[in-house]
C-alpha positions as CSV (number, residue, x, y, z in Angstrom):
1,X,1.8,4.8,10.8
2,X,-0.8,7.5,10.3
3,X,-2.7,6.6,7.1
4,X,-6.5,6.7,7.8
5,X,-8.0,9.7,6.0
6,X,-11.7,10.6,5.7
7,X,-12.9,13.0,3.0
8,X,-16.2,14.8,3.1
9,X,-18.1,16.2,0.1
10,X,-19.1,15.8,-3.5
11,X,-19.0,12.9,-5.9
12,X,-20.3,13.3,-9.4
13,X,-20.2,12.8,-13.1
14,X,-18.2,15.5,-15.1
15,X,-20.1,15.7,-18.4
16,X,-17.3,16.4,-20.9
17,X,-17.8,16.8,-24.6
18,X,-16.3,13.3,-25.0
19,X,-18.7,11.7,-22.5
20,X,-19.2,11.5,-18.7
21,X,-16.2,11.0,-16.4
22,X,-16.4,10.3,-12.6
23,X,-15.2,13.2,-10.6
24,X,-15.6,15.7,-7.7
25,X,-12.6,17.0,-5.7
26,X,-13.3,14.9,-2.5
27,X,-13.8,11.7,-4.5
28,X,-10.6,12.5,-6.5
29,X,-8.6,12.9,-3.3
30,X,-10.0,9.7,-1.9
31,X,-9.0,7.8,-5.0
32,X,-5.5,9.3,-5.1
33,X,-4.9,8.6,-1.5
34,X,-6.1,5.0,-2.0
35,X,-3.7,4.5,-4.9
36,X,-0.9,5.9,-2.8
37,X,-1.5,3.2,-0.2
38,X,-3.5,5.1,2.4
39,X,-6.7,4.0,3.9
40,X,-9.1,6.5,2.6
41,X,-12.9,6.7,3.0
42,X,-15.4,9.1,1.4
43,X,-18.4,10.6,3.1
44,X,-20.8,11.6,0.3
45,X,-24.2,10.6,-1.3
46,X,-25.6,9.5,-4.6
47,X,-29.1,9.2,-5.9
48,X,-31.0,5.9,-6.2
49,X,-30.6,6.0,-10.0
50,X,-28.5,4.6,-12.8
51,X,-25.9,7.4,-12.5
52,X,-25.5,6.6,-8.8
53,X,-25.1,2.9,-9.4
54,X,-22.5,3.5,-12.1
55,X,-20.6,5.9,-9.8
56,X,-20.5,3.3,-7.0
57,X,-19.4,0.7,-9.5
58,X,-16.6,3.0,-10.6
59,X,-15.3,3.3,-7.0
60,X,-15.6,-0.4,-6.5
61,X,-13.2,-0.9,-9.5
62,X,-10.6,0.9,-7.3
63,X,-11.6,-1.1,-4.2
64,X,-12.5,2.1,-2.4
65,X,-14.7,1.5,0.6
66,X,-18.3,2.6,0.0
67,X,-19.6,2.3,3.6
68,X,-19.9,6.0,4.3
69,X,-21.6,6.9,1.0
70,X,-25.4,7.4,1.4
71,X,-28.1,6.8,-1.2
72,X,-30.9,9.3,-1.5
73,X,-34.1,8.0,-3.0
74,X,-35.5,11.5,-3.5
75,X,-32.4,13.2,-5.0
76,X,-30.5,12.7,-8.2
77,X,-26.8,11.8,-8.6
78,X,-24.7,14.9,-9.2
79,X,-23.7,16.1,-12.7
80,X,-21.4,18.9,-13.7
81,X,-21.3,20.3,-17.2
82,X,-17.7,20.9,-18.2
83,X,-16.4,23.4,-20.8
84,X,-12.9,22.3,-21.9
85,X,-12.5,24.9,-24.7
86,X,-9.6,26.3,-22.8
87,X,-7.7,23.3,-21.3
88,X,-5.8,25.4,-18.8
89,X,-8.9,27.1,-17.5
90,X,-11.7,24.5,-17.3
91,X,-15.2,25.9,-16.6
92,X,-17.9,24.1,-14.7
93,X,-21.7,24.4,-14.4
94,X,-22.7,22.5,-11.3
95,X,-26.3,21.2,-11.2
96,X,-28.2,21.9,-7.9
97,X,-29.7,20.3,-5.8
98,X,-28.3,16.8,-5.8
99,X,-27.8,13.9,-3.4
100,X,-24.7,15.1,-1.7
101,X,-26.4,18.3,-0.7
102,X,-28.3,16.2,1.9
103,X,-25.6,14.2,3.7
104,X,-27.1,13.1,7.0
105,X,-25.1,12.8,10.3
106,X,-24.9,9.3,11.7
107,X,-22.9,7.5,14.4
108,X,-20.9,5.7,11.6
109,X,-19.8,9.0,10.1
110,X,-18.9,10.3,13.6
111,X,-16.9,7.3,14.5
112,X,-15.0,7.3,11.2
113,X,-13.9,10.9,11.7
114,X,-13.1,10.4,15.4
115,X,-10.8,7.5,14.5
116,X,-9.2,9.1,11.4
117,X,-5.7,10.5,11.2
118,X,-6.9,13.3,8.9
119,X,-10.3,14.8,7.9
120,X,-10.6,16.7,4.6
121,X,-13.4,19.0,3.7
122,X,-14.2,21.9,1.3
123,X,-16.9,24.5,0.5
124,X,-18.9,23.1,-2.4
125,X,-20.0,20.0,-0.4
126,X,-21.7,22.3,2.2
127,X,-23.5,24.7,-0.1
128,X,-26.7,23.2,1.3
129,X,-27.6,23.8,5.1
130,X,-28.3,20.0,5.5
131,X,-24.7,18.9,4.6
132,X,-23.2,21.9,6.4
133,X,-25.0,20.9,9.6
134,X,-23.5,17.4,9.3
135,X,-20.0,18.7,8.6
136,X,-20.0,21.1,11.6
137,X,-20.9,18.2,13.9
138,X,-18.0,16.1,12.5
139,X,-15.5,19.0,12.8
140,X,-15.8,18.9,16.6
141,X,-13.4,16.0,16.7
142,X,-9.8,17.0,17.2
143,X,-8.7,15.0,14.2
144,X,-6.2,16.8,11.9
145,X,-8.6,19.0,9.8
146,X,-7.6,19.9,6.3
147,X,-9.7,22.6,4.5
148,X,-9.4,22.6,0.7
149,X,-11.3,25.8,-0.1
150,X,-12.0,24.8,-3.7
151,X,-14.3,27.8,-4.4
152,X,-16.9,27.2,-7.1
153,X,-19.0,30.4,-7.7
154,X,-21.7,31.0,-6.8
155,X,-21.6,28.1,-4.3
156,X,-19.7,29.6,-1.4
157,X,-20.4,32.0,1.5
158,X,-17.7,33.7,3.4
159,X,-19.6,33.5,6.7
160,X,-19.5,29.8,6.3
161,X,-15.8,30.0,5.2
162,X,-14.9,31.9,8.3
163,X,-16.6,29.3,10.4
164,X,-14.7,26.5,8.6
165,X,-11.4,28.4,9.0
166,X,-11.9,28.3,12.7
167,X,-11.6,24.5,12.6
168,X,-8.8,24.2,10.0
169,X,-5.4,22.9,11.0
170,X,-4.3,23.1,7.3
171,X,-5.7,25.3,4.6
172,X,-5.1,24.8,0.8
173,X,-6.1,27.5,-1.7
174,X,-5.0,28.3,-5.2
175,X,-3.8,31.6,-6.7
176,X,-7.3,32.7,-7.8
177,X,-8.6,31.9,-4.3
178,X,-5.8,33.9,-2.7
179,X,-7.1,37.0,-4.5
180,X,-10.7,36.3,-3.5
181,X,-9.7,35.7,0.2
182,X,-7.5,38.8,0.2
183,X,-10.3,40.9,-1.2
184,X,-12.8,39.7,1.4
185,X,-10.3,40.1,4.3
186,X,-9.0,43.4,3.0
187,X,-5.3,42.3,2.8
188,X,-2.8,42.7,0.1
189,X,-3.1,39.8,-2.5
190,X,0.2,38.4,-1.6
191,X,1.2,35.1,0.1
192,X,2.9,36.9,3.0
193,X,0.1,39.5,3.7
194,X,-2.9,37.1,3.4
195,X,-1.3,34.2,5.2
196,X,0.0,36.5,8.0
197,X,-3.6,37.7,8.5
198,X,-5.1,34.3,8.4
199,X,-2.5,32.9,10.8
200,X,-3.3,35.6,13.3
201,X,-7.0,35.3,13.2
202,X,-7.4,31.6,12.5
203,X,-4.3,29.9,13.9
204,X,-3.3,26.9,11.9
205,X,-0.3,24.7,11.2
206,X,0.2,25.3,7.5
207,X,-1.3,27.3,4.7
208,X,-0.6,26.0,1.2
209,X,-1.1,28.1,-2.0
210,X,-1.0,26.2,-5.4
211,X,0.2,28.1,-8.5
212,X,-0.8,25.6,-11.2
213,X,2.2,24.9,-13.6
214,X,4.3,27.3,-11.5
215,X,4.4,25.1,-8.4
216,X,3.2,25.9,-4.9
217,X,4.1,27.7,-1.7
218,X,3.8,26.7,2.0
219,X,3.4,29.3,4.7
220,X,4.3,28.0,8.2
221,X,4.5,30.4,11.1
222,X,5.9,33.2,9.2
223,X,8.2,31.1,7.0
224,X,7.6,30.8,3.3
225,X,8.8,27.7,1.4
226,X,8.4,27.6,-2.4
227,X,8.6,25.0,-5.1
228,X,8.7,25.9,-8.9
229,X,6.8,22.9,-10.0
230,X,7.7,20.4,-12.7
231,X,7.6,21.0,-16.4
232,X,5.4,18.4,-17.9
233,X,3.7,17.5,-21.2
234,X,0.3,19.0,-20.4
235,X,-3.0,17.2,-21.2
236,X,-5.6,18.9,-19.0
237,X,-5.8,20.4,-15.5
238,X,-8.8,18.3,-14.3
239,X,-7.9,16.8,-11.0
240,X,-4.3,18.1,-10.9
241,X,-5.0,20.2,-7.7
242,X,-6.7,17.2,-6.1
243,X,-3.7,15.1,-6.8
244,X,-1.4,17.8,-5.4
245,X,-3.5,17.8,-2.2
246,X,-3.3,14.0,-2.0
247,X,0.5,14.0,-2.3
248,X,0.6,16.8,0.3
249,X,-1.5,14.8,2.8
250,X,0.5,11.6,2.3
251,X,3.8,13.3,2.9
252,X,2.5,15.4,5.8
253,X,1.2,12.3,7.6
254,X,4.6,10.7,7.1
255,X,6.1,13.8,8.9
256,X,8.2,14.9,6.0
257,X,9.8,18.3,5.8
258,X,7.9,21.2,4.0
259,X,10.4,20.9,1.1
260,X,9.7,17.2,0.7
261,X,6.0,17.7,1.1
262,X,5.9,20.3,-1.7
263,X,8.2,18.3,-4.0
264,X,6.1,15.2,-4.0
265,X,2.8,17.1,-4.1
266,X,4.0,19.1,-7.1
267,X,5.2,15.9,-8.7
268,X,1.9,14.1,-8.3
269,X,-0.1,17.1,-9.5
270,X,2.2,17.4,-12.6
271,X,1.8,13.7,-13.2
272,X,-2.0,13.8,-13.3
273,X,-1.8,16.9,-15.6
274,X,-0.1,14.7,-18.1
275,X,-3.1,12.4,-18.2
276,X,-6.7,12.9,-19.4
277,X,-9.2,13.2,-16.6
278,X,-8.9,13.4,-12.8
279,X,-8.3,9.8,-11.7
280,X,-5.8,8.0,-13.9
281,X,-4.6,4.6,-12.5
282,X,-0.9,4.7,-11.4
283,X,1.6,3.5,-8.8
284,X,3.8,5.8,-6.7
285,X,6.8,4.3,-8.5
286,X,5.4,5.3,-11.9
287,X,5.0,8.9,-10.7
288,X,8.6,9.1,-9.6
289,X,9.7,7.5,-12.9
290,X,7.8,9.8,-15.2
291,X,8.2,13.1,-13.4
292,X,11.7,14.3,-12.4
């Protein structure tokens, strides 16, 4: 059974009006996969400060392995200022620089990625050349490589994105990112046009585009598979896309059909959208029971 997943990138405190909440897309994915029964490990970094200790304590509550998380004595633990005035369009101010901007390559990281069944990475975690250098070394392993674009202006660079696309076996973007990608690559802002271009220039197994409450689309070698999503009692969108990706990864590693992959991914994304925050505690049975 393929169930070992390594995730690279940011871990942080989302500073909400109601107080700090642990977050960061890679950390959210790691926690979701862990709750779904997979062996997930996070490559990241925290500062040698109280915020860092509390973040590690939070992960320990989920029994998530901490062995690939580095501590930086000269950098602070990451914080993000979150504007929730529009619950369906959360805005983030991401403090820079922070500990995960300086993730250092090590033999332990290298071995973890080499032995993994999947390796997940994005753009925010490599906004700094130090972490980018580390990621590029790790991407040379022929592990299944999953690129969650997760664009956070102004912290992305299309020269870097093109390099990362060259390693990607699976790409996940959302509707807004589709338009940004289409504008950069000078294609029509449609699934068929952009995905056809990407598949020609950066051959990959699957491209997935999420559409928020309207579901998601898979593009696979010219074929488009759609899912309308699930109608849910919405709380907030924080972490819903990360939950979707986690569901996608679980089903993909189980070699399910594109239709089954999309159905469960949309279900899990919808479930998390019914809860406050990015990392509610749940069981897979609870997801199936509540979302149908």
